N, C-alpha and C positions, 0 to 999 in steps of 0.2 A: 493642241487647240482643235476644238471642233466647232461646227456651225452653231449648235445649241448647247450651251453649258449652263448648269444650274446657278452659277454664280454671275451670269451676265447682268443680272439686275443691278450689280454694283456700278455699272456704267451710267445709270440713270443721273448719277451726281453730276456728270458732265452736261447732260441735257438741262438739269435743273439750274446749274451755274450759267449756262449760256442763254437760257430763256426762262428766267425764274417765275415771272408772273403767268406765262402760258402753262408752265409746268404746274404750278400751284392751282391754276384754274382747271387743268385737266384732272389732277388727282382729286379735287373737290367734286368735280362732276362725276367721276367714276365712283366715288364713295356714295354720292347721293343716288346715283342710278342703281348700284349694286346693293347698297345697305341702308337706304334712306328709311327714316322712321315712319314715313307715310307711305311706303311702298305697298301696293295691293298684292303683289306676287311674292309668295313666300320665298325665302332665301334658297331653299333646295331647288325650286323650279327656276328661279332666276339663274342659278349657277349651271343647271342642266341646259338652259337656253344658251347661256354663254359658251358652254362646251360645244353645242351644235354650231354656233356661229364660228367658233375658233377652228372647228373642223373644216368648215366650208372656206374659211379665209386662210387655212393652213398656217396659223400662227403657232409654232411650237411652245412659245412662252405662255401664250393664253391657254393652250390645251393643257399644259401642266398645271398652271395656277388654278384654273377653273375646275379641273377635274379634282384636285385636292380640296378646293373649297366646297364642291358638290358632295364629296365624301364627308367633309366636316359638318355639312349641313344635313346630313342624314340620307343622302342618296344611296340607293343600293347598287350592286353590280348589275342587276337585271335592268334597272332604270337607266343606268349609264349605257348598257348595250343597246337599248331601244333608242336612246338619244343618238347614239352613233349611227344606227341603221336609218333613222329619220333624217339626219344631216346627209347621209350617204345618198339616200334615194332623192332628196331635193337637189343636191349637187349634180347627180346624174340626169335628173329631170331637166335641169337647166341646159345641159348638152343636148338633150332630146328637143327641147323647145327652140334652141338656136338652130337645130337641124331643120326645123320648119322654115327658118329664114334662108338657110342655105339651099333648100329645095326651091324656094321662091325665086332666089337670085338665079339658080340654074335654069329654071323654067323660062324666066325672062330673058336670059342670055341666049337660050335656045330659040326663042321667038324674036330675038333681035331688038327687044325693047328694054327700057331701064325703069325699074319700079321707083315710085317716090319714096323718099327717105321717111 
């Protein structure tokens, strides 16, 4: 057994059985968001956006599913590579931006005062 197995989706049946209405609402919402007939964003770009989000949230199941869906929607390897780098730079940028906060807290600690939240 490993952490991420391609067959893990079979366990969704337990969630569906335990929370049927919430599960039904979630799957309907997901279908509308990703494949709604009135969506302005083409499926290929929606899937590449989903890959980027999956990379930043580090969900292996979403990475797998949305990468395959992006391929099926016509995304190229080059587009996927750019998506990966965009997600990577934004994730790293978040670390840098939170570093600003760390420096602020350090400066305030050095000066003996407490910044407002």
